[in-house]
Residue, then its C-alpha position, 0 to 999 in steps of 0.5 A: m192582560r193585551i187590551a185593544y182600545l177603540d176610539c170612534f170619535s168618527g164612527v166606525s166602519g169595516d174599511m176604517f177597522l181595517g185601516a186601523i188594524v194595518d196601521a197597529g202593525v197587522s201585515p198588509t200581506l196577511l189581509a192580501q192572502t186572506v182575500t185569496a183564501l176567500n176564493i171571490d173576486a176582490r183584491l185590496e189597495v192599501s194607502r197613506v191618506v191625510r184626514n183633516g190634519i192626521a195621517a192614517t191609513k186607507v184599505d179600500v176594497f175593489s171587487h168586481g173592479e169597482r172600488d167599495l165606496p160609503r153606501e149613499v155614494y154608491w146609490k146616488q151615483n148609482d141612481a145617476g147611471v140608471q137614469k143616464h141608462h133610461i134616457e139614452h135607450g128610451h126605457d120606461d118601465n123598472s127593468g133598472a131597478q135592484a133586484h132580491g138586493s142586487p144593485a140597481g142599474k146592474t145585473a143580478n149576482p150573487s156577489h151582491g146578495r147572499h144568505l147566512k148559509e152560503i157565506r158560512e160555506i165560503i169561510d168554513v173552506a177558506k184556508i184561515g185560522e179557526s179563531a178567525k173563521k169563528t169570529a168572520v162567521s159571529i160578525f156575519e151572524a150578529l148581522g143577521h140576526a139585527e136584519a132578521k129582527i128589522h125585517n120580521t123574518s128568521i135569520d136563515k132567510v135573511h137575504f144580505h143586501e150591502v152586507g152580504a157583497v163581495d167588499a163586506m165579506v172581506d171587510i168582515v174575514c179580513a177583520s177577523v183574521g186581523v184580530e187573530a194577528l193582534q192577539v189581544d185578550e179583551w177589546i175596548c170601546s169608547p162611545l160611538n159618534v153615529g152620525g145624523g140625517t138620512v142614508k139611502c140604502a137598498h131598502g130606500t131612504l133611512p134615518v142614521p143610525a140605520p135600523a140594523t145599526m141601532e139594533l146591533l148598538k144595543g146596550a153601546p152608549v152612542y151620541s151625535s157630533g151633529l155631522n149628517l152622515e152615516l158614521v157607523t155602518p151596519t158592518g162597523a156596528a156588527i164588528v163592535n158587538t161581537l169584539v167589544t166587551r165593555f163600553a169605557s173611557f180609555p183605560a190604564l195601560k202601557i201603550e205599545k202601538m197605535g193606528y189611525g184608520a181613514g174613512t172615504r170621506d174628509f171631513p172639515e169639522q173633524p178627522n175621519v179616522l178611527r184610532l186603535t191602541v194596544g197595550e198591556a194592562d197597567a200593573q197597578s190595574d192588573s193587581k187589582t180584580l177587573q170590575d164589569t158589568v153583566v145581565v142575568l137573565e132568568a126563566n122557569l121552565d116546568d113543561l120542557s123536554p130535557q133535551v130542548v133544555g140541553y139544546t137551548l144552552e147550546k144556542l145560547f153559547e153560540e150566541g155569545a153567552l158568557d155562561a148558561f146553565s140549568v138547575p133542576v127545582q120544585m116549582k108550585k103544586n110540586r111540579p119538578g121544573t129547572l131554572l135556566t140562568v144566563l149571563s150576558t153583556p149588556q149588548h146580547a143581553s135583548r138577543l139572548t132573551q129573544l133566544i130563550f123565548q123562542e126556544t123554550s116554553t117559558l112566558g117571562v124572563r127576569r133580567r137584572e144588571e149585577r156587577r161582577q169582579t174577574l181575574a186578569r186573563r190572557f192566552e198563551s200557546v203551547e205546542t202538543q205532539w198534535g198540533e197548537v193548544r191555547m192556555k187560558i190564564s188567570s192571574m191575581n196581584g201579578t201572580i198566575s192563579n190557574y191556567t186551564p186548556e181550551y176545550e175547543d182547542c182539545r176538542r178539536i184534536a181529540v176528534q181529528y186524531h182519534v186520542p182521549l180527550k183527557k189525554v189531550l188536556q193532561e199533555a197541553v197542561q204538561m207543557y205548559v209547566a214544563r215551559r214555566v218550570q225549570p228542571c231540577e239537576d240531579 
């Protein structure tokens, strides 16, 4: 089982994540091609830097010819530019203020503020892998849900400010393509050093962690080392929220590669880097079943159309549920009803609870934490006559116990090539078995 571990002792941001995956072996050319595929005015610059004695890779995003900066630095420079403009030109009105989330002192530009629908459209037409597209959209949706809750609106009405700008689009999509290239089975994360103090952003001066960041880190272990700076950005928090399955100390693994991604600033107190370690799970730990904590959400529904129940199940999976199912039950006064059960990671539980309230008629959702044991899992790809299909492989005591074609891959092929789904599933299994078993000689 291939594991990636994030050491967030100096927090995490989009550019730090990109630096870490490049330092761990992801090709800078691949990321440059990804930027080109987005068809937006941006480019990457990759360099080697030193942060408090630690050599690391720095990835800078240039959009519209300007380098991405930490947002408190950006807004400080921007405010200075606006004040200078007002003095030189004698303005005493608010003509230099931000419009619809655009940085102050600049004209409104669609690249500086987009709705989720526009972002999905850009990602959908980009020539990148399907799994990378799905990951990128999930990261933006996580950001959207957090922003929607903070501003008391719906996700479709959220107008992304910094996180919707070109630099964040590049950070998120390149991160997703890099994750696909690393082919990791599980992402694990350390407790996150969030920093402290305040930060200036599109909504004014806010406490650190910023409200959206705090919402994204629900269920995650966090702390502050005392630095009065924003160490975990909303983009970094959204990446962790989407990728990470559990938070733990350093796992038992055979290290294959590691990478250090540098932040923009250099701290005298500690290296401003994110460390990424990739390796295979230790053979001893792989021989056992894995253990983690899941949140079980339950709700009784007795006055809801079955069509709505089905729709809700689909939405729950889209929003990150580990599993979701419904069971017919007989309720009080002999009314037929439905028991809705959802399994979730701790960090997604609050969001899924909110979705259940939004989409169903229930007045209450029960919540409990349970320990579960799971088999070690990994993915391998097989080539069918219609294209590549991922196989989910599970094992116990080092022996393969089950292998299953990934449904979404087979469904996509069945629709694209107009062949029966069962035929695609059968061929994927046959190709995997043929790879593992040597043919017998007559």
